[in-house]
Biopython code that builds the backbone (N, CA, C, O; Angstrom):
import numpy as np
from Bio.PDB.StructureBuilder import StructureBuilder

atoms = [
    (1, "MET", "N", (0.850, -1.175, 0.000)),
    (1, "MET", "CA", (0.000, 0.000, 0.000)),
    (1, "MET", "C", (0.895, 1.236, 0.000)),
    (1, "MET", "O", (1.820, 1.339, 0.805)),
    (2, "PHE", "N", (0.617, 2.168, -0.899)),
    (2, "PHE", "CA", (1.275, 3.460, -0.909)),
    (2, "PHE", "C", (0.327, 4.484, -0.317)),
    (2, "PHE", "O", (-0.890, 4.377, -0.466)),
    (3, "TYR", "N", (0.895, 5.482, 0.359)),
    (3, "TYR", "CA", (0.061, 6.509, 0.959)),
    (3, "TYR", "C", (0.833, 7.809, 1.056)),
    (3, "TYR", "O", (2.057, 7.839, 0.926)),
    (4, "VAL", "N", (0.095, 8.878, 1.287)),
    (4, "VAL", "CA", (0.665, 10.190, 1.526)),
    (4, "VAL", "C", (0.391, 10.531, 2.982)),
    (4, "VAL", "O", (-0.708, 10.314, 3.494)),
    (5, "LYS", "N", (1.413, 11.069, 3.638)),
    (5, "LYS", "CA", (1.269, 11.435, 5.041)),
    (5, "LYS", "C", (1.669, 12.904, 5.185)),
    (5, "LYS", "O", (2.721, 13.321, 4.701)),
    (6, "GLU", "N", (0.829, 13.668, 5.847)),
    (6, "GLU", "CA", (1.095, 15.095, 6.033)),
    (6, "GLU", "C", (0.803, 15.483, 7.470)),
    (6, "GLU", "O", (-0.258, 15.167, 8.007)),
    (7, "ARG", "N", (1.749, 16.166, 8.086)),
    (7, "ARG", "CA", (1.544, 16.674, 9.443)),
    (7, "ARG", "C", (0.816, 18.006, 9.334)),
    (7, "ARG", "O", (1.313, 18.941, 8.707)),
    (8, "LEU", "N", (-0.361, 18.091, 9.943)),
    (8, "LEU", "CA", (-1.162, 19.308, 9.916)),
    (8, "LEU", "C", (-0.819, 20.243, 11.071)),
    (8, "LEU", "O", (-0.926, 21.464, 10.948)),
    (9, "SER", "N", (-0.409, 19.660, 12.186)),
    (9, "SER", "CA", (0.001, 20.425, 13.366)),
    (9, "SER", "C", (0.860, 19.502, 14.222)),
    (9, "SER", "O", (1.146, 18.374, 13.821)),
    (10, "ASP", "N", (1.269, 19.965, 15.383)),
    (10, "ASP", "CA", (2.085, 19.129, 16.274)),
    (10, "ASP", "C", (1.348, 17.887, 16.745)),
    (10, "ASP", "O", (1.979, 16.895, 17.109)),
    (11, "THR", "N", (0.024, 17.927, 16.743)),
    (11, "THR", "CA", (-0.760, 16.806, 17.272)),
    (11, "THR", "C", (-1.618, 16.110, 16.224)),
    (11, "THR", "O", (-2.276, 15.114, 16.526)),
    (12, "THR", "N", (-1.619, 16.620, 15.002)),
    (12, "THR", "CA", (-2.507, 16.062, 13.988)),
    (12, "THR", "C", (-1.738, 15.703, 12.725)),
    (12, "THR", "O", (-0.964, 16.495, 12.188)),
    (13, "GLU", "N", (-1.981, 14.481, 12.276)),
    (13, "GLU", "CA", (-1.352, 13.997, 11.055)),
    (13, "GLU", "C", (-2.421, 13.270, 10.238)),
    (13, "GLU", "O", (-3.293, 12.607, 10.799)),
    (14, "ILE", "N", (-2.351, 13.396, 8.931)),
    (14, "ILE", "CA", (-3.326, 12.723, 8.061)),
    (14, "ILE", "C", (-2.583, 11.763, 7.144)),
    (14, "ILE", "O", (-1.509, 12.078, 6.633)),
    (15, "THR", "N", (-3.165, 10.597, 6.943)),
    (15, "THR", "CA", (-2.626, 9.593, 6.042)),
    (15, "THR", "C", (-3.717, 9.220, 5.052)),
    (15, "THR", "O", (-4.841, 8.899, 5.439)),
    (16, "VAL", "N", (-3.368, 9.267, 3.749)),
    (16, "VAL", "CA", (-4.333, 8.956, 2.700)),
    (16, "VAL", "C", (-3.731, 7.907, 1.783)),
    (16, "VAL", "O", (-2.643, 8.106, 1.242)),
    (17, "GLN", "N", (-4.427, 6.793, 1.605)),
    (17, "GLN", "CA", (-3.966, 5.763, 0.682)),
    (17, "GLN", "C", (-4.041, 6.281, -0.751)),
    (17, "GLN", "O", (-4.966, 7.004, -1.120)),
    (18, "ILE", "N", (-3.050, 5.897, -1.543)),
    (18, "ILE", "CA", (-3.028, 6.277, -2.950)),
    (18, "ILE", "C", (-3.717, 5.181, -3.752)),
    (18, "ILE", "O", (-3.349, 4.008, -3.682)),
    (19, "HIS", "N", (-4.730, 5.596, -4.518)),
    (19, "HIS", "CA", (-5.464, 4.683, -5.383)),
    (19, "HIS", "C", (-5.453, 5.238, -6.801)),
    (19, "HIS", "O", (-4.978, 6.352, -7.024)),
    (20, "TYR", "N", (-5.959, 4.493, -7.740)),
    (20, "TYR", "CA", (-5.968, 4.927, -9.138)),
    (20, "TYR", "C", (-6.808, 6.183, -9.351)),
    (20, "TYR", "O", (-6.604, 6.891, -10.337)),
    (21, "ASN", "N", (-7.738, 6.475, -8.461)),
    (21, "ASN", "CA", (-8.673, 7.574, -8.690)),
    (21, "ASN", "C", (-8.491, 8.764, -7.753)),
    (21, "ASN", "O", (-9.338, 9.658, -7.737)),
    (22, "ASN", "N", (-7.412, 8.801, -6.972)),
    (22, "ASN", "CA", (-7.259, 9.930, -6.051)),
    (22, "ASN", "C", (-5.912, 10.629, -6.169)),
    (22, "ASN", "O", (-5.462, 11.266, -5.216)),
    (23, "VAL", "N", (-5.264, 10.521, -7.321)),
    (23, "VAL", "CA", (-3.994, 11.213, -7.551)),
    (23, "VAL", "C", (-4.247, 12.330, -8.571)),
    (23, "VAL", "O", (-4.802, 12.095, -9.645)),
    (24, "PHE", "N", (-3.835, 13.529, -8.217)),
    (24, "PHE", "CA", (-4.054, 14.700, -9.061)),
    (24, "PHE", "C", (-2.776, 15.528, -9.121)),
    (24, "PHE", "O", (-1.907, 15.422, -8.255)),
    (25, "CYS", "N", (-2.679, 16.353, -10.158)),
    (25, "CYS", "CA", (-1.633, 17.364, -10.236)),
    (25, "CYS", "C", (-2.265, 18.630, -10.795)),
    (25, "CYS", "O", (-3.392, 18.603, -11.290)),
    (26, "ALA", "N", (-1.543, 19.731, -10.714)),
    (26, "ALA", "CA", (-2.012, 20.989, -11.300)),
    (26, "ALA", "C", (-1.483, 21.070, -12.725)),
    (26, "ALA", "O", (-0.292, 20.863, -12.957)),
    (27, "CYS", "N", (-2.348, 21.367, -13.667)),
    (27, "CYS", "CA", (-1.945, 21.546, -15.063)),
    (27, "CYS", "C", (-0.922, 22.672, -15.120)),
    (27, "CYS", "O", (-1.184, 23.756, -14.599)),
    (28, "PRO", "N", (0.243, 22.449, -15.741)),
    (28, "PRO", "CA", (1.241, 23.513, -15.822)),
    (28, "PRO", "C", (0.816, 24.656, -16.744)),
    (28, "PRO", "O", (1.420, 25.728, -16.714)),
    (29, "GLY", "N", (-0.207, 24.441, -17.553)),
    (29, "GLY", "CA", (-0.691, 25.485, -18.442)),
    (29, "GLY", "C", (-1.654, 26.439, -17.776)),
    (29, "GLY", "O", (-1.501, 27.656, -17.883)),
    (30, "CYS", "N", (-2.649, 25.897, -17.086)),
    (30, "CYS", "CA", (-3.705, 26.745, -16.521)),
    (30, "CYS", "C", (-3.888, 26.572, -15.015)),
    (30, "CYS", "O", (-4.584, 27.366, -14.383)),
    (31, "GLY", "N", (-3.271, 25.547, -14.439)),
    (31, "GLY", "CA", (-3.359, 25.340, -12.992)),
    (31, "GLY", "C", (-4.541, 24.533, -12.518)),
    (31, "GLY", "O", (-4.662, 24.272, -11.321)),
    (32, "CYS", "N", (-5.432, 24.120, -13.434)),
    (32, "CYS", "CA", (-6.602, 23.348, -12.994)),
    (32, "CYS", "C", (-6.163, 21.940, -12.571)),
    (32, "CYS", "O", (-5.137, 21.449, -13.043)),
    (33, "PRO", "N", (-6.924, 21.290, -11.693)),
    (33, "PRO", "CA", (-6.567, 19.942, -11.263)),
    (33, "PRO", "C", (-6.764, 18.925, -12.390)),
    (33, "PRO", "O", (-7.746, 18.979, -13.130)),
    (34, "VAL", "N", (-5.821, 18.011, -12.502)),
    (34, "VAL", "CA", (-5.872, 16.956, -13.511)),
    (34, "VAL", "C", (-5.671, 15.618, -12.806)),
    (34, "VAL", "O", (-4.683, 15.425, -12.099)),
    (35, "GLN", "N", (-6.607, 14.700, -13.001)),
    (35, "GLN", "CA", (-6.460, 13.371, -12.420)),
    (35, "GLN", "C", (-5.373, 12.620, -13.177)),
    (35, "GLN", "O", (-5.328, 12.656, -14.407)),
    (36, "VAL", "N", (-4.492, 11.936, -12.436)),
    (36, "VAL", "CA", (-3.346, 11.250, -13.021)),
    (36, "VAL", "C", (-3.419, 9.764, -12.709)),
    (36, "VAL", "O", (-3.622, 9.375, -11.559)),
    (37, "ASP", "N", (-3.256, 8.951, -13.713)),
    (37, "ASP", "CA", (-3.150, 7.503, -13.533)),
    (37, "ASP", "C", (-1.669, 7.186, -13.416)),
    (37, "ASP", "O", (-0.942, 7.234, -14.408)),
    (38, "LEU", "N", (-1.213, 6.859, -12.201)),
    (38, "LEU", "CA", (0.207, 6.614, -11.977)),
    (38, "LEU", "C", (0.730, 5.440, -12.796)),
    (38, "LEU", "O", (1.898, 5.438, -13.186)),
    (39, "ALA", "N", (-0.106, 4.448, -13.063)),
    (39, "ALA", "CA", (0.321, 3.312, -13.888)),
    (39, "ALA", "C", (0.660, 3.783, -15.296)),
    (39, "ALA", "O", (1.653, 3.342, -15.876)),
    (40, "ASP", "N", (-0.165, 4.682, -15.852)),
    (40, "ASP", "CA", (0.138, 5.238, -17.173)),
    (40, "ASP", "C", (1.386, 6.106, -17.135)),
    (40, "ASP", "O", (2.230, 6.031, -18.028)),
    (41, "LEU", "N", (1.500, 6.922, -16.110)),
    (41, "LEU", "CA", (2.652, 7.811, -15.989)),
    (41, "LEU", "C", (3.953, 7.031, -15.918)),
    (41, "LEU", "O", (4.943, 7.408, -16.544)),
    (42, "PHE", "N", (3.955, 5.947, -15.159)),
    (42, "PHE", "CA", (5.178, 5.176, -14.970)),
    (42, "PHE", "C", (5.359, 4.048, -15.977)),
    (42, "PHE", "O", (6.289, 3.251, -15.852)),
    (43, "SER", "N", (4.489, 3.973, -16.965)),
    (43, "SER", "CA", (4.680, 2.945, -18.001)),
    (43, "SER", "C", (5.906, 3.264, -18.855)),
    (43, "SER", "O", (6.466, 2.376, -19.497)),
    (44, "ASP", "N", (6.319, 4.526, -18.863)),
    (44, "ASP", "CA", (7.558, 4.949, -19.531)),
    (44, "ASP", "C", (8.682, 4.841, -18.502)),
    (44, "ASP", "O", (8.583, 5.413, -17.416)),
    (45, "ASP", "N", (9.726, 4.128, -18.829)),
    (45, "ASP", "CA", (10.814, 3.899, -17.872)),
    (45, "ASP", "C", (11.505, 5.182, -17.421)),
    (45, "ASP", "O", (12.173, 5.184, -16.387)),
    (46, "ASP", "N", (11.362, 6.268, -18.170)),
    (46, "ASP", "CA", (12.050, 7.503, -17.828)),
    (46, "ASP", "C", (11.232, 8.428, -16.936)),
    (46, "ASP", "O", (11.725, 9.496, -16.574)),
    (47, "ALA", "N", (10.029, 8.075, -16.573)),
    (47, "ALA", "CA", (9.155, 8.958, -15.802)),
    (47, "ALA", "C", (9.537, 8.976, -14.325)),
    (47, "ALA", "O", (9.959, 7.968, -13.759)),
    (48, "ASP", "N", (9.376, 10.149, -13.721)),
    (48, "ASP", "CA", (9.514, 10.282, -12.275)),
    (48, "ASP", "C", (8.588, 11.401, -11.805)),
    (48, "ASP", "O", (8.195, 12.256, -12.599)),
    (49, "LEU", "N", (8.241, 11.401, -10.535)),
    (49, "LEU", "CA", (7.275, 12.373, -10.010)),
    (49, "LEU", "C", (7.819, 13.796, -10.015)),
    (49, "LEU", "O", (7.041, 14.745, -10.107)),
    (50, "TYR", "N", (9.121, 13.967, -9.918)),
    (50, "TYR", "CA", (9.692, 15.304, -9.782)),
    (50, "TYR", "C", (9.761, 16.063, -11.095)),
    (50, "TYR", "O", (9.618, 17.285, -11.102)),
    (51, "SER", "N", (9.972, 15.379, -12.191)),
    (51, "SER", "CA", (10.112, 16.091, -13.463)),
    (51, "SER", "C", (8.913, 15.892, -14.385)),
    (51, "SER", "O", (8.916, 16.389, -15.511)),
    (52, "SER", "N", (7.900, 15.182, -13.931)),
    (52, "SER", "CA", (6.729, 14.915, -14.766)),
    (52, "SER", "C", (5.642, 15.952, -14.520)),
    (52, "SER", "O", (5.492, 16.456, -13.407)),
    (53, "SER", "N", (4.890, 16.262, -15.563)),
    (53, "SER", "CA", (3.714, 17.114, -15.437)),
    (53, "SER", "C", (2.665, 16.599, -16.406)),
    (53, "SER", "O", (2.987, 15.993, -17.428)),
    (54, "VAL", "N", (1.414, 16.846, -16.073)),
    (54, "VAL", "CA", (0.303, 16.379, -16.888)),
    (54, "VAL", "C", (-0.582, 17.575, -17.197)),
    (54, "VAL", "O", (-1.030, 18.278, -16.291)),
    (55, "TYR", "N", (-0.832, 17.801, -18.480)),
    (55, "TYR", "CA", (-1.672, 18.907, -18.915)),
    (55, "TYR", "C", (-3.138, 18.473, -18.950)),
    (55, "TYR", "O", (-3.450, 17.303, -19.173)),
    (56, "CYS", "N", (-4.022, 19.434, -18.728)),
    (56, "CYS", "CA", (-5.454, 19.180, -18.853)),
    (56, "CYS", "C", (-5.786, 19.009, -20.342)),
    (56, "CYS", "O", (-4.971, 19.367, -21.191)),
    (57, "PRO", "N", (-6.959, 18.471, -20.672)),
    (57, "PRO", "CA", (-7.320, 18.273, -22.081)),
    (57, "PRO", "C", (-7.275, 19.553, -22.914)),
    (57, "PRO", "O", (-6.809, 19.524, -24.053)),
    (58, "ASP", "N", (-7.751, 20.677, -22.368)),
    (58, "ASP", "CA", (-7.756, 21.930, -23.129)),
    (58, "ASP", "C", (-6.336, 22.403, -23.440)),
    (58, "ASP", "O", (-6.039, 22.762, -24.579)),
    (59, "CYS", "N", (-5.467, 22.407, -22.444)),
    (59, "CYS", "CA", (-4.084, 22.844, -22.661)),
    (59, "CYS", "C", (-3.334, 21.858, -23.549)),
    (59, "CYS", "O", (-2.485, 22.267, -24.341)),
    (60, "SER", "N", (-3.631, 20.577, -23.430)),
    (60, "SER", "CA", (-3.010, 19.576, -24.304)),
    (60, "SER", "C", (-3.375, 19.848, -25.757)),
    (60, "SER", "O", (-2.524, 19.771, -26.643)),
    (61, "GLN", "N", (-4.638, 20.165, -25.996)),
    (61, "GLN", "CA", (-5.099, 20.465, -27.351)),
    (61, "GLN", "C", (-4.392, 21.701, -27.902)),
    (61, "GLN", "O", (-3.950, 21.707, -29.051)),
    (62, "LYS", "N", (-4.286, 22.747, -27.082)),
    (62, "LYS", "CA", (-3.601, 23.970, -27.503)),
    (62, "LYS", "C", (-2.145, 23.687, -27.861)),
    (62, "LYS", "O", (-1.644, 24.182, -28.871)),
    (63, "LEU", "N", (-1.470, 22.896, -27.039)),
    (63, "LEU", "CA", (-0.065, 22.553, -27.325)),
    (63, "LEU", "C", (0.072, 21.791, -28.634)),
    (63, "LEU", "O", (0.983, 22.050, -29.420)),
    (64, "MET", "N", (-0.833, 20.854, -28.862)),
    (64, "MET", "CA", (-0.794, 20.067, -30.102)),
    (64, "MET", "C", (-1.000, 20.972, -31.313)),
    (64, "MET", "O", (-0.319, 20.809, -32.326)),
    (65, "GLU", "N", (-1.930, 21.925, -31.225)),
    (65, "GLU", "CA", (-2.196, 22.842, -32.321)),
    (65, "GLU", "C", (-1.007, 23.754, -32.592)),
    (65, "GLU", "O", (-0.699, 24.054, -33.746)),
    (66, "GLU", "N", (-0.332, 24.201, -31.513)),
    (66, "GLU", "CA", (0.838, 25.065, -31.667)),
    (66, "GLU", "C", (2.008, 24.345, -32.333)),
    (66, "GLU", "O", (2.806, 24.969, -33.032)),
    (67, "ARG", "N", (2.108, 23.074, -32.123)),
    (67, "ARG", "CA", (3.229, 22.297, -32.664)),
    (67, "ARG", "C", (3.030, 21.869, -34.111)),
    (67, "ARG", "O", (3.942, 21.304, -34.714)),
    (68, "ARG", "N", (1.864, 22.126, -34.677)),
    (68, "ARG", "CA", (1.587, 21.733, -36.069)),
    (68, "ARG", "C", (2.171, 22.718, -37.039)),
    (68, "ARG", "O", (2.035, 22.546, -38.251)),
]
sb = StructureBuilder()
sb.init_structure("model")
sb.init_model(0)
sb.init_chain("A")
sb.init_seg("    ")
for serial, (resi, resn, name, xyz) in enumerate(atoms, 1):
    if name == "N":
        sb.init_residue(resn, " ", resi, " ")
    sb.init_atom(name, np.array(xyz, "f"), 0.0, 1.0, " ", f" {name:<3s}", serial, name[0])
structure = sb.get_structure()
C-alpha cells in the first residue's frame, strides 16, 4: 500500500492511501486539477514524479495545435 502522510500540526497527522482515482496534479498550463493515472505515468521507464507534469485536455489540445 502506498500513501501520503502530512503533518497538519504538532498533534494532527493525516494519512491517505493512494489509489488509481485519487492522484491529481495541477496543469502547468492553466493550474486546474488533472487526475493522473500513476500506472500510465510510470509505463515509460524515464518517468519520475519530480520532473513529470500532466496537462489538462484543453491545454493539451492547444499545445498540439501550436506544434503543427
